[in-house]
N, CA and C atoms as a LAMMPS dump frame, in Angstrom:
ITEM: TIMESTEP
0
ITEM: NUMBER OF ATOMS
330
ITEM: BOX BOUNDS ff ff ff
-5.0000000000000000e+02 5.0000000000000000e+02
-5.0000000000000000e+02 5.0000000000000000e+02
-5.0000000000000000e+02 5.0000000000000000e+02
ITEM: ATOMS id mol type element x y z
1 1 1 N -149.15 275.314 318.07
2 1 2 C -148.595 275.669 319.174
3 1 3 C -147.515 274.436 319.697
4 2 1 N -146.132 274.435 319.82
5 2 2 C -145.404 273.548 320.589
6 2 3 C -145.286 273.648 321.961
7 3 1 N -145.399 272.46 322.652
8 3 2 C -145.252 272.996 324.262
9 3 3 C -144.521 271.813 324.839
10 4 1 N -144.209 271.821 326.332
11 4 2 C -143.487 270.967 326.992
12 4 3 C -144.479 269.717 327.28
13 5 1 N -144.038 268.461 327.181
14 5 2 C -144.846 267.411 327.265
15 5 3 C -145.243 267.408 328.837
16 6 1 N -146.339 266.983 329.229
17 6 2 C -146.636 266.81 330.549
18 6 3 C -146.006 265.421 331.088
19 7 1 N -145.923 265.51 332.449
20 7 2 C -145.344 264.691 333.164
21 7 3 C -145.741 263.155 332.782
22 8 1 N -147.014 262.953 332.873
23 8 2 C -147.824 261.592 332.882
24 8 3 C -147.239 261.125 331.437
25 9 1 N -147.219 261.971 330.358
26 9 2 C -147.009 261.822 329.04
27 9 3 C -145.312 261.241 328.807
28 10 1 N -144.518 262.027 329.647
29 10 2 C -143.424 261.59 329.285
30 10 3 C -143.091 260.374 330.058
31 11 1 N -143.773 260.028 330.987
32 11 2 C -143.601 258.646 331.738
33 11 3 C -144.101 257.564 330.797
34 12 1 N -145.041 257.736 330.31
35 12 2 C -145.804 256.758 329.069
36 12 3 C -144.56 256.47 328.332
37 13 1 N -143.919 257.277 327.616
38 13 2 C -142.855 257.124 326.799
39 13 3 C -141.749 256.361 327.613
40 14 1 N -141.401 256.831 328.604
41 14 2 C -140.206 256.259 329.612
42 14 3 C -140.533 254.931 329.435
43 15 1 N -141.707 254.619 330.151
44 15 2 C -141.988 252.987 330.683
45 15 3 C -142.015 252.206 329.544
46 16 1 N -142.405 252.559 328.242
47 16 2 C -142.429 251.729 327.056
48 16 3 C -140.81 251.099 326.755
49 17 1 N -140.207 252.251 327.03
50 17 2 C -138.592 251.841 326.6
51 17 3 C -138.098 250.805 327.852
52 18 1 N -138.648 250.878 328.917
53 18 2 C -138.411 250.118 330.355
54 18 3 C -138.937 248.804 330.262
55 19 1 N -140.28 248.601 329.277
56 19 2 C -141.142 247.528 329.443
57 19 3 C -141.64 247.235 330.782
58 20 1 N -141.931 248.012 331.49
59 20 2 C -142.714 248.023 332.704
60 20 3 C -144.023 247.983 332.723
61 21 1 N -144.548 246.89 332.277
62 21 2 C -146.176 246.716 332.244
63 21 3 C -146.914 247.499 333.517
64 22 1 N -146.739 247.261 334.756
65 22 2 C -147.179 247.871 335.803
66 22 3 C -147.062 249.052 335.585
67 23 1 N -146.166 249.864 335.47
68 23 2 C -145.867 251.303 335.271
69 23 3 C -146.71 251.747 334.26
70 24 1 N -146.532 251.133 332.922
71 24 2 C -147.358 251.695 331.802
72 24 3 C -148.837 251.762 332.2
73 25 1 N -149.581 250.786 332.871
74 25 2 C -150.806 250.764 333.217
75 25 3 C -151.026 251.639 334.093
76 26 1 N -150.217 252.076 335.095
77 26 2 C -150.366 252.926 336.087
78 26 3 C -150.624 254.442 335.5
79 27 1 N -150.156 254.553 334.225
80 27 2 C -150.359 256.168 333.398
81 27 3 C -151.865 256.31 333.122
82 28 1 N -152.558 255.328 333.272
83 28 2 C -153.849 255.654 332.809
84 28 3 C -155.061 255.492 333.939
85 29 1 N -156.246 256.371 333.503
86 29 2 C -157.234 256.289 334.641
87 29 3 C -157.979 255.014 334.885
88 30 1 N -158.623 254.903 335.755
89 30 2 C -159.503 253.597 335.794
90 30 3 C -160.34 253.181 334.909
91 31 1 N -160.91 254.409 334.06
92 31 2 C -161.862 254.327 333.166
93 31 3 C -161.277 254.807 331.661
94 32 1 N -160.178 254.491 331.29
95 32 2 C -159.202 255.093 330.324
96 32 3 C -159.605 254.074 329.141
97 33 1 N -159.404 254.645 327.885
98 33 2 C -159.696 253.789 326.644
99 33 3 C -158.597 254.271 325.855
100 34 1 N -157.982 253.22 325.023
101 34 2 C -157.138 253.286 323.911
102 34 3 C -157.491 252.949 322.906
103 35 1 N -157.283 253.59 321.504
104 35 2 C -157.518 253.28 320.266
105 35 3 C -156.4 253.025 319.633
106 36 1 N -156.138 251.834 319.117
107 36 2 C -154.995 251.558 318.386
108 36 3 C -155.296 250.93 317.174
109 37 1 N -154.455 250.317 316.272
110 37 2 C -154.745 249.866 314.751
111 37 3 C -155.986 248.804 314.98
112 38 1 N -155.777 248.015 316.176
113 38 2 C -156.428 246.823 316.208
114 38 3 C -157.523 246.799 316.987
115 39 1 N -157.944 247.938 317.548
116 39 2 C -159.185 248.307 317.986
117 39 3 C -159.298 249.133 319.255
118 40 1 N -160.254 249.061 320.211
119 40 2 C -160.41 249.841 321.421
120 40 3 C -160.378 248.778 322.406
121 41 1 N -159.55 249.438 323.515
122 41 2 C -158.934 248.766 324.777
123 41 3 C -159.657 249.702 325.645
124 42 1 N -160.629 249.223 326.613
125 42 2 C -161.216 249.87 327.493
126 42 3 C -160.663 249.438 328.863
127 43 1 N -160.229 250.107 329.706
128 43 2 C -160.315 250.032 331.08
129 43 3 C -158.544 249.218 331.442
130 44 1 N -158.445 249.165 332.459
131 44 2 C -156.927 248.814 332.965
132 44 3 C -156.92 247.339 332.556
133 45 1 N -157.671 246.431 332.677
134 45 2 C -157.331 245.029 332.183
135 45 3 C -157.111 244.819 330.773
136 46 1 N -158.038 245.567 329.875
137 46 2 C -157.889 245.775 328.363
138 46 3 C -156.638 246.365 328.287
139 47 1 N -156.23 247.633 328.6
140 47 2 C -154.72 248.17 328.248
141 47 3 C -153.886 247.2 328.623
142 48 1 N -153.738 246.588 329.86
143 48 2 C -152.629 246.097 330.16
144 48 3 C -152.552 244.72 329.302
145 49 1 N -153.7 244.046 328.782
146 49 2 C -153.708 242.77 327.893
147 49 3 C -153.096 243.395 326.325
148 50 1 N -153.493 244.463 326.054
149 50 2 C -152.953 245.144 324.685
150 50 3 C -151.428 245.184 324.594
151 51 1 N -151.004 246.162 326.096
152 51 2 C -149.555 246.286 326.181
153 51 3 C -148.873 245.028 326.187
154 52 1 N -149.327 243.925 326.915
155 52 2 C -148.421 242.599 327.149
156 52 3 C -148.369 242.001 325.704
157 53 1 N -149.595 242.088 324.876
158 53 2 C -149.471 241.504 323.719
159 53 3 C -148.295 242.185 322.529
160 54 1 N -148.414 243.472 322.628
161 54 2 C -147.379 244.444 321.81
162 54 3 C -146.296 244.171 322.063
163 55 1 N -145.683 243.821 323.37
164 55 2 C -144.74 243.925 324.109
165 55 3 C -144.094 242.394 323.52
166 56 1 N -145.004 241.549 323.801
167 56 2 C -144.423 240.122 323.454
168 56 3 C -144.187 239.766 321.865
169 57 1 N -145.2 240.694 321.06
170 57 2 C -144.774 240.481 319.698
171 57 3 C -143.677 241.457 319.085
172 58 1 N -143.532 242.628 319.721
173 58 2 C -142.561 243.475 318.944
174 58 3 C -141.507 244.027 320.29
175 59 1 N -140.321 244.253 319.907
176 59 2 C -139.622 245.001 320.927
177 59 3 C -139.418 246.562 320.233
178 60 1 N -140.158 247.525 320.727
179 60 2 C -139.911 248.767 320.139
180 60 3 C -139.698 250.049 321.121
181 61 1 N -139.413 251.11 320.518
182 61 2 C -139.349 252.181 321.384
183 61 3 C -139.885 253.18 320.821
184 62 1 N -140.262 254.448 321.505
185 62 2 C -141.229 255.539 320.953
186 62 3 C -140.437 256.688 321.472
187 63 1 N -139.981 257.734 320.469
188 63 2 C -139.357 258.809 321.189
189 63 3 C -140.301 260.098 320.599
190 64 1 N -140.765 260.812 321.376
191 64 2 C -141.642 262.122 321.038
192 64 3 C -140.614 262.965 320.501
193 65 1 N -141.454 263.499 319.487
194 65 2 C -140.593 264.773 318.501
195 65 3 C -141.026 266.021 318.449
196 66 1 N -142.575 265.838 318.671
197 66 2 C -143.331 267.348 318.717
198 66 3 C -144.495 267.041 319.701
199 67 1 N -144.683 268.219 320.46
200 67 2 C -146.001 268.018 321.377
201 67 3 C -146.613 269.127 320.993
202 68 1 N -147.896 268.785 320.71
203 68 2 C -148.936 270.182 320.505
204 68 3 C -150.014 270.096 321.495
205 69 1 N -150.168 271.066 322
206 69 2 C -151.237 271.396 323.239
207 69 3 C -152.693 271.493 322.224
208 70 1 N -153.554 271.048 322.79
209 70 2 C -155.234 271.305 321.896
210 70 3 C -155.846 271.999 323.052
211 71 1 N -157.132 271.908 322.796
212 71 2 C -158.171 272.725 323.836
213 71 3 C -158.133 271.626 324.811
214 72 1 N -158.342 272.121 326.128
215 72 2 C -158.545 271.172 327.207
216 72 3 C -157.386 270.827 327.489
217 73 1 N -157.604 269.311 328.102
218 73 2 C -156.219 268.699 328.48
219 73 3 C -156.046 267.856 327.425
220 74 1 N -155.891 268.003 326.184
221 74 2 C -155.483 267.085 325.045
222 74 3 C -154.435 267.508 324.371
223 75 1 N -153.393 266.536 324.13
224 75 2 C -152.075 266.925 323.876
225 75 3 C -151.875 265.725 322.579
226 76 1 N -151.334 266.529 321.489
227 76 2 C -151.123 265.617 320.175
228 76 3 C -149.581 265.335 320.238
229 77 1 N -149.116 264.19 320.462
230 77 2 C -147.461 264.066 320.292
231 77 3 C -147.132 262.992 319.125
232 78 1 N -146.252 263.779 318.298
233 78 2 C -145.963 263.1 317.081
234 78 3 C -144.471 262.218 317.559
235 79 1 N -144.325 260.811 317.321
236 79 2 C -143.147 260.187 318.019
237 79 3 C -142.545 259.142 317.037
238 80 1 N -141.569 259.348 316.922
239 80 2 C -141.022 258.252 315.894
240 80 3 C -140.898 256.936 316.814
241 81 1 N -141.533 255.778 316.172
242 81 2 C -141.386 254.65 316.531
243 81 3 C -140.571 253.762 316.083
244 82 1 N -139.572 253.057 316.5
245 82 2 C -138.536 252.034 316.03
246 82 3 C -138.649 250.934 316.893
247 83 1 N -138.433 249.834 316.009
248 83 2 C -138.398 248.286 316.422
249 83 3 C -138.761 247.329 315.604
250 84 1 N -139.245 246.195 316.067
251 84 2 C -138.949 244.909 315.266
252 84 3 C -140.087 244.551 314.729
253 85 1 N -140.747 245.525 314.011
254 85 2 C -141.987 245.346 313.358
255 85 3 C -142.008 245.849 312.068
256 86 1 N -142.787 245.302 311.269
257 86 2 C -142.918 245.746 310.127
258 86 3 C -142.819 247.317 309.684
259 87 1 N -142.148 247.91 308.383
260 87 2 C -142.441 249.287 308.514
261 87 3 C -141.64 250.206 309.467
262 88 1 N -140.996 249.691 310.403
263 88 2 C -139.997 250.51 311.08
264 88 3 C -138.849 250.954 310.285
265 89 1 N -138.699 252.267 310.435
266 89 2 C -139.506 253.327 311.72
267 89 3 C -140.646 253.854 311.125
268 90 1 N -141.332 254.13 312.01
269 90 2 C -142.626 254.859 311.543
270 90 3 C -142.997 256.268 312.408
271 91 1 N -143.366 257.282 312.238
272 91 2 C -144 258.222 312.958
273 91 3 C -145.425 257.971 312.964
274 92 1 N -145.878 258.013 314.386
275 92 2 C -147.045 257.903 314.805
276 92 3 C -147.639 259.257 315.551
277 93 1 N -148.749 259.328 315.424
278 93 2 C -149.482 260.419 316.08
279 93 3 C -150.284 260.019 317.531
280 94 1 N -150.151 260.311 318.66
281 94 2 C -150.477 260.057 319.895
282 94 3 C -151.477 261.042 320.254
283 95 1 N -152.664 260.791 320.485
284 95 2 C -153.494 262.038 321.08
285 95 3 C -153.944 261.726 322.2
286 96 1 N -153.498 262.446 323.325
287 96 2 C -153.79 262.038 324.741
288 96 3 C -154.888 263.141 325.221
289 97 1 N -155.61 262.58 325.863
290 97 2 C -156.65 263.449 326.844
291 97 3 C -156.367 263.039 328.195
292 98 1 N -155.949 264.036 328.98
293 98 2 C -155.761 263.787 330.516
294 98 3 C -156.712 264.092 331.436
295 99 1 N -156.838 263.23 332.255
296 99 2 C -157.844 263.521 333.387
297 99 3 C -157.174 263.273 334.571
298 100 1 N -157.533 264.338 335.524
299 100 2 C -156.664 263.93 337.17
300 100 3 C -155.333 263.699 336.78
301 101 1 N -154.539 264.306 335.906
302 101 2 C -153.036 264.066 335.817
303 101 3 C -152.793 262.696 335.341
304 102 1 N -153.81 262.003 334.638
305 102 2 C -153.527 260.531 334.109
306 102 3 C -153.795 260.688 332.859
307 103 1 N -153.76 259.566 331.997
308 103 2 C -154.245 259.542 330.785
309 103 3 C -155.462 258.906 330.796
310 104 1 N -156.681 259.619 330.16
311 104 2 C -158.05 259.293 330.225
312 104 3 C -158.296 258.744 329.012
313 105 1 N -157.893 258.95 327.578
314 105 2 C -158.1 258.392 326.366
315 105 3 C -156.604 258.544 325.825
316 106 1 N -156.297 257.651 324.874
317 106 2 C -155.141 257.443 324.021
318 106 3 C -155.595 257.036 322.45
319 107 1 N -155.296 258.074 321.572
320 107 2 C -155.614 257.412 320.285
321 107 3 C -154.712 257.356 319.357
322 108 1 N -154.193 256.088 318.663
323 108 2 C -152.79 256.367 317.933
324 108 3 C -153.019 256.083 316.626
325 109 1 N -152.604 257.009 315.801
326 109 2 C -152.754 256.787 314.285
327 109 3 C -151.328 257.09 313.621
328 110 1 N -151.192 256.496 312.453
329 110 2 C -150.356 257.134 311.548
330 110 3 C -150.173 258.366 311.191
């Protein structure tokens, strides 16, 4: 089932392109986790550090191509990620779990 992207997920992708770290971190709950290729980032400080590091290393943008709603408040977004990193462009699957209108968990995988 393909669905419309929730507001906070649309905002997440928009602020990636804007490179606004504060707005990026504001997309997440206070106890959010992000799982990415290099590990698990738990809480706002760790999520901020992860985003600051990736933004400093690479210039990239992510464009949602497909959104699938799963059980509860979970959405899987397939996004085309292009930038200055090896292997660009790449399609990544972002699994968002929403809590109270914000991102409570994010799992990023190829």
